[in-house]
N, C-alpha and C positions, 0 to 999 in steps of 0.2 A: 289222746288225752283222756284220762279216766277219772271219774268222780270217786270220792271216798266210798259212797254208797255202792257203786258198781264193784269196786275192788273187794269190799267186804262181802258182798253177795257171792262173788266168785270164790272167796275163801271158804264161806259156809257151804257152798255147793261141793267143793273139794272134800271138806270134812265129812259130809254126808255120804260120799262115795267110798270113804276109807274107814268109816266107823258107823255104828248103828245110828240111823237118823233120829230115832226117838231120844237117844242120849244127847245128840247135838242140840236138838230142840230144847231139851230140859236145861242144859247148862249155858246155852247161848241166847235164850229168848229175850233176856233183858240186857245183853252185852251191847255196848256202843263203842264206836271208834272215836277216840279223843284226838289223836294225831296220826297222820299217815303221810309219810314222805319216802324218798328213795332210800332212806337209811333206817327208819324206825317206824314201828307200828305200836301205838299205845291204845290199849283197850280198857274200858271201864266196865267192871262187873260188880254190882252193889254188894253181893254177899262174899265175905271172906272165904267161905267154904267153896263157892263156885270159882272164885279166883284161883284157889289152890288146885282145883280139879283142872281148870284150863291150863295152868302152868305145868302141872305134872303129867297130864294125859294128852294134851292137845298142842303144846307149844311147838313140838317138832313138826307136827302135821301142818300147822299154820305156816311155818317157815317153808315147808315143802310146797305148800300151795302157792306162796308168793314166788318161789323159784320157778315152779312149773308154769304157772299162768302168766307171770309178768317178768320173768327172767331177772329177778332182783333178790339180793340177800339182805334180810332185814333183822334188826334187833327187836325182840318182842318184850313189851312192858305191859303188865296187867295191874290195874289199880282197883282197890275196893272203895267203899263209900267213905271210909275215914281218910284214905290217901288222896282221893281226888281233889279236895280243896287246896291241898298243898302243892299239887302238880302245876308246874309252870315251865314251859320250855325256855331254857336259858337263851338259846340262840334259835330264832325262828328259822326253820328249814323249809326249803321250797316244797310246794305241794307235789304229791306223787303224780307225775304226768308222763305220758309217753308221746313223743312227737313222731309223726311220719317224716322221715329224713328228706322226702321230696318237697315238703312244704316249708321252704326257707326263702328268704329274700333272694339269695343267690340263684335259686332255681326258678324264680318267677320271671317269665318273659315279659318285658315291658314294651308297650307300644302306645300308639296315640289313643287307643281305646281305654287304657287303664293306667296311664302314667300318673294322673292326678291322685288316684286311689293308692297307687304304690308309694308315691312321695309322701302322702299324708300318713300312711301306715308306718313307713320307715321313720318319719319324724317322731311319731308317738313312741316307737321302740327306743329312740335315742333320748327322749325327754318325757318319760311317763308323767301324765297329769300336768305337764307344762306346755306341751305343744297344742294339742287339740283335745278337749275333753268336754263331752264325749265325742268320739269319732264314730260317725254313722256311714257305713258303706252299703250301697244298694245297687242292685242289678239282678238280671234274670239268673235262673239256676244254671250252674255249670260254667260260670265265667271267671271264677277265681276268688270269690269272696272268702271262702273258708281257708284257702291257701294263704291269703294275707293275714287272716286272723291267727292262724298257727304260726306264721312267720313272726308276727309281733311277739307272741308268747315265747317262741324259741329265742329270739334276740334278747328279750328282757330277762329270760331265765339265765342266759349266758352272762349278762352284765350285772344282774342283781339276783344272785343265787338264793338270797334270803327271802325273796318276794313270795307271797302266797298268791299263786295264780289259780283262778277259778274259771273253768270253761263250762258252758251249759248251752243246750238248745232251748228255744222258746217253749216247745211242747214238753220237753223234759222238766223244765222249771215248774210248769203246771203240775205234772205228774208227781214230782217230788214233794210239792207243797200239799197236794191231796193226801199223799202217804203220811206226811208229817202230822197233818190234822187227824188222820185216822188213828195213828199210833201215839198221839199225844207228845210228839217230839218237835213242836213248833219252835222251841228255843234253839234246839240243835240246828234246825233248818235255817233260821235267821242268822245264827252265829256263823254258819258256814259261808254264807254269801256276804254278810255285812262286814266281815273281817278280811275280805280280799284286798290285795294290793293292786291286782290287775283282774278286772272282771270282763270276761269275753262272752258275748251272747250271740249265738248263731240263729238266724231265722226268727228274729224278735217279733215278726208279724203274727206269729202263732199265739201270742198272748192277747191280741185284740179280741174284744168281745167276751172275755172271761173276767168277770168283775172281781172276784176274789184274788185272782192272779195279778191283775193290774194294781189292785190295792197293795198287795205285798211287794210287787216290783217297784211301785212308786216310793215306798219307804226305804227299800234297799238302795235304789238309785240315789235318793236324797242323802242317806247316811254315807255312801261312798263318795259322792260328789263333795259334800261338806268336809270330809276328811282328806280331800285332795288325792283320791285314788283314781287310777285310770280306768275308764269305761270304754269299751269298743263294742259296737252293735252292728250286725249285718241284717239285711232284709231284701226281699225281692221288689220292694217299692219304697218310695219316700214316705215319711211319716204323714204328710198331708193326704196321702192316698189311702191310708188305713182308716176306713170309714167308721169302724167300731172301736178305734183307739181313743181312750179318754184324752180330753184336751190338755189336762195337766201333764200327761206323759208325752203327748205330741210336742208340746212346747219345750219340754226338757230334752227330748231327743234332738231338737233343733238348736239347742244352746251352743253346741260346739261346731263341728265341721261336717257337712254332708257332702260326700263324694260318690260318684257313680262309676260303675264299670259297664262299658258297652261291649257288644259283640266284637271280637277281634277283627281288624282289617286284614287284608291279604298278606302284607309283610309280616304281621305278627303271627298269623296262622302258619306261614312258611317257617318262621323261626321256631315256633312251638313244635312243629313236626320234626324239624331237624334236631332240636335239642332232646326231644323225647326219644327219638331213635338212637341217638348217641348214648343216652343214659341206659338204654337197654342193650347196648353193645352192637348196634346196627349202624351201617353207613348207607343212608339213602342218597341216591343221586338227586341233583337239583330238579331234574325232570319229574321224579317221583314226588318230591316235596311239593313242587308246584301243582301237580295233579291233585294231590290230597288237599292242599290249601284252596284250590279252586272249587272243589266239590264238597268239602265240609266247611260250611261258611259261618256257622253260628256258635256252636258250643265247644268250649275248650275241652271239656270232659269227653266229648265225642271224638274230638281230634286225637286225644291221648289213647282212647279206647281203640281207635282205628289202627294206630301204630302197634299197640299190643296184639291186636288181631293179626296183623301182617307178620309180626314176629312168630306167633304161634303157627301160622300156616307155613312160614319159611322153615321152622325147625321140625315140625311134624311131618311135612310133606316134601321137604327139600325144594320148596317152591322158590324159583328165582324172583327177586324183587324187581319186577318190571311193570310197565303201565298196564298191560292186560290183566296180570294177576292182582295188582293193586286195585284195579277197577272192580274185580269180582269181590274182593274183600270189602270195599266200600259199600257195595250193594248189600252184602250180607250184614254189615254193621248198621247201615241206615235203615234198610228194609227189615232187618232182623232184630230190631230193638224189642220187638215182642208185644203180644197182646196180653194185658194183665188178666190174671185169673179172677173169677168171682171171689175166691178166698182172699186174694191180695187186696182187692178193692174193699171188701167188707172189713178186713183187718185194719186197713188204714182209716176207714171211716170210724170204726170203734176206737182206734187210738186217738183220733182227733176229738171225738166227743167224750172220751174217757168212760166208755161203757163196755161191759163184757160182751163177747161175741155171742154167747148163748142167749143173752138178753136181746141182742139185735135180731137174732133168728127166731125169737120167741113171739109171744103175743102181747107183751106189755105195751100200753098205749099212752104213756105220759108224753108230754110235749117234746122233750129232748129226744127220747127214743124213737118216737114216730118220725120226727124230722130226719134223724140220722138214718133210719131204715129207708125212708123215701129217697134220700140222697144216694144211698147205696144202690137202690134199684135203678135210679136215674143214671148213675155212672156206669153200672154194668151194661145197661141198655146202650149207652153212648160209646163205651170203650171196648165192647166185645161184640161178637156176632151171635150171642145167645138170643133165642126167641123169647117172647113174653112168658110162655108156659115154662120154659127152662129156667128163666130168672125166678119165676114164682116158686119153683121147687127148692131153690136155695133158701127160701124163707118159710116154706110150708104154706104158701099162699097160691091163689089161682091167678090166671093171667089178667083178669079184670082189675085185681088189686094193683098189680104192677103197672098196668096202663093208667090207672087213676094216679098212682104215685108219680110217674114220669110226667104226666100232664100237669100235675099240681106244681112240681118243681119248675117246669118250664114257665108256668105262670108266675111263680115267685121270682124267677130270674128277671122278669120285666120290671120288678120293683127294686130300684138301686139302693134303697135305704134300709132294707131288712137284714143285710149281712149275708144272705144266702150266696150271693156271687163270690164274696171273699172266701167263704167256707169251701165252696166247690173248687175255687182256684187253688187254695192251699192244699186241699186233699189231693187234687189232680197232680200238683207238683210232687207231693210225697210219693204218689203211686209211680210217677214217671221216674223218680230217683231210685226206686226199688227195681226197675226193670234192667 
């Protein structure tokens, strides 16, 4: 599922590759997307001259970009300042979204560990804003929360093709808000989210502790809830465990229904393994499915990754799918999840704190940058085998600075009220998801 901002950025990137980048910057610097769906792209350009240039020089390139990047044929409409006030879509068309065909209710394996979450999600898809609003699904990473979120969107899109479906991740909401403030497009940002019929937020825990983001999300939530629009949130923990979440948001998240997803039991793991193999064109014996289910005990994502690994070994090496070979694959998957690189860790810390990587590696010493830098040093020390001097080289520091940073973070972790524990947990989950 793609946001309007992402799709438009991909279009502009395509234009820059097929025409002079300076020209693209000149004619598109104040252009904005007014409407984007699977049939039509409406762009606003204030100047009639620029509008004519876009239509005459770039219309076909824009259509080519949509076809190449998103496999869709669209009608292009460009409005100038005089035409924009009169523009009003006669029939609201569904937001331009792309679903992974794997993420539907039909392909979600239901077991005792997730049946309540599945039932609640399905009820929401049958009766948006009538069954449970908001619906809050929580559980550890890799257990199927995003699958259910997409399944809701897929089902509602089929039943209500005119619905405006908006999907966002918690950290992406923050980043888009910062960009809107920077570029003076606050109105567009608010209009995008407050006009949703279905508002899906993945990993909502990432807005905790970010005051401006929480303020904006509070008003967005209120607007949608008061207009009887469906809200679905996912998180790795219950609202009450988000130490830095504002009380007014915590209570609103608890207004509807809270359901959890637990690690799958043996029967569910067996069924997931069997179904995933079949979806990839493989037939696993019950003995192989049982062996995998007994050895991959926690994460659904890891189960599916194991099956994909076995398929690759089978096809590339003509490997028989038997217990000895499957055992080797499992060791490679579990033991080969990988050690994160310093660059990956630094990148995820920068993304979490919304700072530039060169700032992180530099000498700036304001509070946020210093905290982020020390957390990055601590995580590199914890998650890799690099020595203190090697870590220091990543930041242009000596080993004593790294030692001080790691000891300071260890000390801060003993204080459960300062939010450092939550920050490190969230960043660690992001790093783990990237491996």
